[in-house]
C-alpha positions as CSV (number, residue, x, y, z in Angstrom):
1,M,-19.1,-2.9,15.9
2,S,-16.7,-4.9,18.3
3,F,-13.0,-5.1,18.1
4,T,-10.5,-7.6,19.3
5,A,-7.6,-6.7,21.5
6,D,-5.3,-7.1,18.5
7,Q,-7.4,-4.7,16.4
8,I,-7.4,-2.1,19.3
9,R,-3.6,-2.5,19.7
10,Q,-3.1,-2.1,15.9
11,A,-5.4,1.0,15.9
12,M,-3.4,2.4,18.8
13,V,0.0,1.8,17.1
14,D,-1.3,3.2,13.8
15,S,-2.7,6.3,15.4
16,I,0.6,6.8,17.3
17,L,2.6,6.4,14.0
18,E,0.6,9.0,12.2
19,V,1.6,11.5,15.1
20,A,5.1,10.2,15.8
21,P,6.3,8.3,12.7
22,E,9.7,7.8,14.2
23,A,8.2,5.6,16.9
24,D,9.9,2.3,16.9
25,F,7.4,-0.3,18.3
26,A,10.1,-3.0,18.1
27,T,11.6,-1.5,21.2
28,V,8.4,-0.1,22.9
29,R,7.8,-2.1,26.1
30,P,3.9,-2.6,26.4
31,D,4.1,-2.2,30.2
32,R,6.1,1.0,30.5
33,S,5.1,4.6,30.0
34,L,4.1,5.0,26.4
35,R,4.5,8.7,26.2
36,G,8.0,8.6,27.9
37,Q,9.3,5.8,25.5
38,I,8.3,7.7,22.3
39,D,8.7,11.3,23.5
40,M,5.0,12.2,22.9
41,D,3.8,15.5,24.4
42,S,0.3,16.4,25.5
43,F,-0.7,17.8,22.1
44,D,0.5,14.6,20.4
45,F,-1.4,12.5,22.9
46,L,-4.6,14.4,22.2
47,T,-4.0,14.0,18.5
48,V,-3.7,10.2,19.0
49,L,-7.1,10.2,20.9
50,E,-8.6,12.0,17.8
51,H,-7.3,9.4,15.5
52,L,-8.5,6.6,17.7
53,H,-12.0,8.2,17.8
54,A,-11.9,8.1,14.0
55,R,-10.8,4.5,13.8
56,L,-12.7,3.0,16.7
57,G,-15.5,5.6,17.4
58,V,-14.5,5.8,21.1
59,D,-14.2,9.0,23.1
60,V,-11.8,9.2,26.0
61,P,-12.8,11.7,28.7
62,E,-10.0,13.8,30.1
63,A,-10.6,12.2,33.6
64,D,-9.5,8.9,32.1
65,Y,-6.2,10.0,30.4
66,A,-4.1,8.5,33.2
67,R,-5.7,5.1,32.5
68,M,-3.8,5.1,29.0
69,G,-0.3,5.2,30.4
70,T,1.1,2.2,28.7
71,L,0.3,0.4,25.6
72,D,-1.3,-2.5,27.5
73,A,-3.3,-0.2,29.7
74,S,-4.5,1.6,26.7
75,V,-5.7,-1.4,25.0
76,A,-7.4,-2.7,28.1
77,Y,-9.0,0.7,28.7
78,L,-10.2,1.1,25.1
79,A,-11.6,-2.5,25.1
80,S,-13.7,-1.7,28.3
81,R,-15.0,1.5,26.7
82,L,-16.0,-0.3,23.5
83,A,-17.7,-3.0,25.5
84,K,-20.2,-0.6,27.1
85,P,-23.3,0.2,25.2
């Protein structure tokens, strides 16, 4: 199944809100550190990745965690992972 960038972004936002329901995406800058803006620790980040796997069927190897630093970077990274067979 393929996903649009908007669908990937929404899956990312929904996954974060399950872990950090207080996150205010009206104030989140998509080009700045996501974890810093919503005060998400490492455990929360791993939980978000689990939710993304359930929603999108994508696995993110630990070596690639740094590629998901911002919301924009996360969407681009996930799109590239989902495009690979």
